[in-house]
C-alpha positions as CSV (number, residue, x, y, z in Angstrom):
1,X,8.5,36.6,38.9
2,X,10.3,39.1,36.1
3,X,12.3,38.7,33.6
4,X,10.4,35.1,33.8
5,X,9.6,32.8,30.2
6,X,9.4,29.2,29.3
7,X,8.6,26.9,26.0
8,X,6.9,24.8,24.6
9,X,6.3,23.3,21.1
10,X,3.1,24.3,19.4
11,X,1.7,21.4,17.8
12,X,2.7,22.7,14.5
13,X,6.3,21.7,15.8
14,X,9.6,24.0,14.9
15,X,9.8,26.1,13.9
16,X,6.5,27.6,16.3
17,X,6.5,27.5,20.0
18,X,4.7,28.6,22.2
19,X,6.2,31.0,24.7
20,X,5.4,32.1,28.6
21,X,6.3,35.6,29.8
22,X,4.2,35.4,33.0
23,X,4.6,32.3,36.2
24,X,1.3,31.0,36.5
25,X,-0.5,27.7,35.3
26,X,0.2,28.0,32.2
27,X,4.0,29.7,32.3
28,X,4.9,26.1,35.2
29,X,3.8,23.6,32.8
30,X,5.9,25.5,29.9
31,X,9.0,25.3,32.4
32,X,8.3,22.0,33.5
33,X,8.3,21.2,29.9
34,X,11.3,22.6,28.9
35,X,13.3,21.5,32.1
36,X,12.3,17.5,31.9
37,X,10.3,17.0,28.5
38,X,12.8,16.1,26.9
39,X,15.0,14.0,25.2
40,X,11.8,12.2,23.9
41,X,12.2,8.3,23.4
42,X,13.4,8.1,19.6
43,X,10.8,4.9,19.6
44,X,8.2,6.9,19.7
45,X,8.5,9.3,17.2
46,X,6.6,8.7,14.1
47,X,7.5,11.2,10.9
48,X,4.4,11.5,8.8
49,X,4.0,12.6,4.7
50,X,4.5,16.4,5.8
51,X,8.3,15.5,5.8
52,X,7.5,15.2,2.3
53,X,4.4,17.3,1.1
54,X,6.0,20.6,2.1
55,X,9.5,20.6,1.2
56,X,7.5,19.1,-2.3
57,X,5.4,22.3,-2.6
58,X,8.3,24.6,-2.4
59,X,10.0,23.2,-4.9
60,X,7.4,23.2,-7.2
61,X,6.2,26.1,-6.6
62,X,9.8,27.6,-7.4
63,X,9.5,25.2,-10.4
64,X,6.4,26.9,-12.3
65,X,6.9,30.8,-11.1
66,X,10.7,31.4,-11.4
67,X,11.9,34.5,-11.0
68,X,8.5,35.8,-11.1
69,X,8.0,38.4,-8.3
70,X,6.7,36.8,-5.7
71,X,3.8,39.5,-4.4
72,X,2.0,39.2,-8.0
73,X,1.6,35.9,-7.1
74,X,-1.9,34.6,-5.1
75,X,-1.4,31.2,-3.6
76,X,-4.4,29.2,-1.5
77,X,-4.0,26.8,0.5
78,X,-6.8,24.6,1.7
79,X,-7.0,23.6,4.5
80,X,-4.1,25.3,6.5
81,X,-5.1,25.2,10.0
82,X,-3.1,22.0,11.1
83,X,-0.1,23.2,8.3
84,X,2.7,26.0,8.8
85,X,3.0,26.4,4.3
86,X,0.4,29.0,4.6
87,X,2.5,31.2,7.2
88,X,5.8,30.1,5.2
89,X,4.3,31.2,2.0
90,X,3.3,34.9,3.0
91,X,6.4,35.0,5.5
92,X,8.1,34.2,1.7
93,X,5.8,37.4,-0.1
94,X,3.5,35.4,-1.6
95,X,0.1,36.7,-1.6
96,X,-1.5,33.9,0.3
97,X,-5.7,33.0,1.2
98,X,-6.5,29.8,3.2
99,X,-10.1,28.6,3.8
100,X,-10.5,26.0,6.8
101,X,-13.1,24.7,9.1
102,X,-11.8,25.8,12.2
103,X,-9.9,29.4,13.4
104,X,-6.3,29.3,12.8
105,X,-3.7,30.8,15.4
106,X,-1.8,32.7,13.1
107,X,-1.8,36.6,11.5
108,X,0.3,38.0,8.4
109,X,0.2,41.1,6.3
110,X,0.7,38.3,3.1
111,X,-2.1,36.5,4.2
112,X,-5.7,36.1,4.3
113,X,-7.4,33.1,6.9
114,X,-11.2,32.5,5.8
115,X,-13.1,30.2,8.2
116,X,-15.9,28.0,6.2
117,X,-15.9,25.2,3.7
118,X,-14.6,24.8,0.7
119,X,-16.7,24.0,-1.5
120,X,-19.5,25.9,-0.5
121,X,-17.4,29.8,-0.6
122,X,-17.7,32.0,-2.9
123,X,-14.3,33.0,-4.1
124,X,-14.0,36.5,-5.2
125,X,-10.7,36.2,-7.4
126,X,-8.7,33.5,-9.4
127,X,-5.9,31.9,-7.8
128,X,-2.6,31.2,-10.0
129,X,-2.3,28.6,-7.6
130,X,-3.6,26.1,-5.7
131,X,-2.9,23.8,-2.8
132,X,-4.3,21.3,-1.0
133,X,-2.0,18.5,1.0
134,X,-3.8,15.5,3.4
135,X,-7.0,17.7,3.0
136,X,-9.8,16.5,0.4
137,X,-9.7,12.7,1.2
138,X,-11.1,14.2,4.6
139,X,-14.1,15.7,3.1
140,X,-17.3,13.9,4.1
141,X,-15.2,12.8,6.5
142,X,-14.3,15.4,8.7
143,X,-16.5,15.4,12.0
144,X,-13.1,15.5,14.1
145,X,-12.2,18.7,11.9
146,X,-15.6,21.3,12.8
147,X,-17.6,19.1,10.0
148,X,-20.1,16.5,9.3
149,X,-19.3,13.1,8.5
150,X,-21.3,11.7,5.4
151,X,-19.7,8.6,4.0
152,X,-21.4,8.0,0.5
153,X,-20.5,11.1,-1.3
154,X,-18.1,12.3,-4.5
155,X,-17.1,15.9,-2.6
156,X,-13.4,15.0,-3.6
157,X,-14.5,14.5,-7.1
158,X,-16.6,18.5,-6.8
159,X,-13.0,19.7,-4.8
160,X,-11.2,19.1,-8.0
161,X,-13.9,20.4,-9.9
162,X,-13.8,23.7,-7.9
163,X,-10.3,23.8,-7.9
164,X,-10.1,23.8,-11.6
165,X,-12.8,26.1,-11.5
166,X,-10.7,28.8,-9.2
167,X,-7.2,28.3,-11.3
168,X,-5.8,31.4,-13.8
169,X,-6.3,29.8,-17.0
170,X,-2.5,28.8,-17.0
171,X,-2.6,28.2,-12.7
172,X,-1.4,25.0,-11.0
173,X,-2.4,23.0,-8.0
174,X,-0.5,21.1,-5.7
175,X,-2.2,18.3,-4.0
176,X,-1.4,15.1,-2.0
177,X,-3.6,12.7,-0.5
178,X,-2.8,9.1,1.3
179,X,-2.3,6.1,-1.3
180,X,-2.9,2.6,-0.5
181,X,-1.9,-0.5,-2.3
182,X,-5.9,-1.5,-2.5
183,X,-9.3,0.2,-1.1
184,X,-9.0,0.0,2.7
185,X,-12.1,-0.5,4.9
186,X,-12.6,1.2,7.8
187,X,-10.1,3.7,7.6
188,X,-11.8,7.1,8.9
189,X,-10.4,9.2,5.7
190,X,-10.6,8.3,1.3
191,X,-8.5,6.0,0.3
192,X,-6.7,6.0,-3.6
193,X,-5.4,3.8,-5.3
194,X,-2.6,4.2,-7.7
195,X,-5.6,4.2,-10.6
196,X,-8.2,6.0,-8.8
197,X,-6.7,9.2,-7.3
198,X,-5.6,9.6,-11.1
199,X,-8.6,8.9,-13.2
200,X,-10.1,11.6,-11.1
201,X,-7.5,14.4,-11.4
202,X,-7.3,13.7,-14.9
203,X,-11.3,14.6,-15.1
204,X,-9.8,18.2,-14.5
205,X,-6.1,18.6,-14.9
206,X,-3.3,17.4,-16.7
207,X,-1.3,15.7,-14.2
208,X,2.2,17.3,-15.5
209,X,4.3,15.5,-12.2
210,X,3.1,13.0,-9.8
211,X,5.6,11.2,-7.1
212,X,4.4,7.8,-4.6
213,X,5.8,7.8,-1.5
214,X,6.1,4.9,1.2
215,X,6.6,4.8,4.3
216,X,9.0,1.4,6.2
217,X,10.8,1.7,9.2
218,X,9.5,5.8,10.1
219,X,11.9,6.1,6.8
220,X,9.9,7.4,3.6
221,X,11.0,6.5,0.0
222,X,10.0,6.8,-3.2
223,X,7.8,3.9,-4.2
224,X,7.7,1.7,-7.1
225,X,4.6,0.5,-8.5
226,X,5.5,-2.7,-6.2
227,X,6.5,-1.0,-3.3
228,X,2.7,0.3,-2.9
229,X,2.0,-0.2,1.0
230,X,-0.9,-2.1,1.9
231,X,-2.1,0.8,4.8
232,X,-2.9,4.5,3.5
233,X,-1.0,5.7,6.6
234,X,1.9,4.5,5.1
235,X,1.7,5.6,1.7
236,X,1.4,9.4,0.2
237,X,0.9,10.6,-3.3
238,X,1.4,14.3,-4.4
239,X,0.3,15.3,-8.2
240,X,1.9,18.5,-9.9
241,X,-1.2,19.5,-11.5
242,X,-1.7,21.7,-14.6
243,X,-5.2,23.8,-15.5
244,X,-6.8,21.8,-18.4
245,X,-7.6,23.9,-22.0
């Protein structure tokens, strides 16, 4: 069939979609989804922490670098396969390197995508900014992402230390992690409290800004201490970090 085209959302969702130009099995799936796959029942929708992380990262980068030319700024993102941020930043003109245990589907002239373990990879340059959004809590709990589960580990401390080492003298890190009122057993990733994450980051960075958010009734709101969630699924902590002299 000539001029056939159907599309369906890529797992990262808007603004990325899969477009199929041939009427075959994939084309039929895309057509069925496009024809019958919406609207979605609003009760099925869950808004996760990405709604905060990506715009906050963009905002902080603008705050850090101001009017500086983007093509002079080198950024590293840790764990980019499930994130559109590296591709966004590369499209805006930043020089981006990104690393993940998994293969990445996209290319861009401003993006170098590396497959490997961040803790083991030997970087040959330093970065003006290092970004890790909801990633480091999985270090040592990464079997589902192509790594191995090693629950008894201090990989998050090693990650914070390495990030500080690969930053330029005036570099910054942007990091987010899940947090809860108290440690929660039985969760498949590392869970932080306010005191825990700030103590760990304070060993290697100056905390320039910190923001805590919680989710209630599918709405994210900035959290006061009394709002800290019982479950880490409903809490995210974001930090703008300067390199300690």
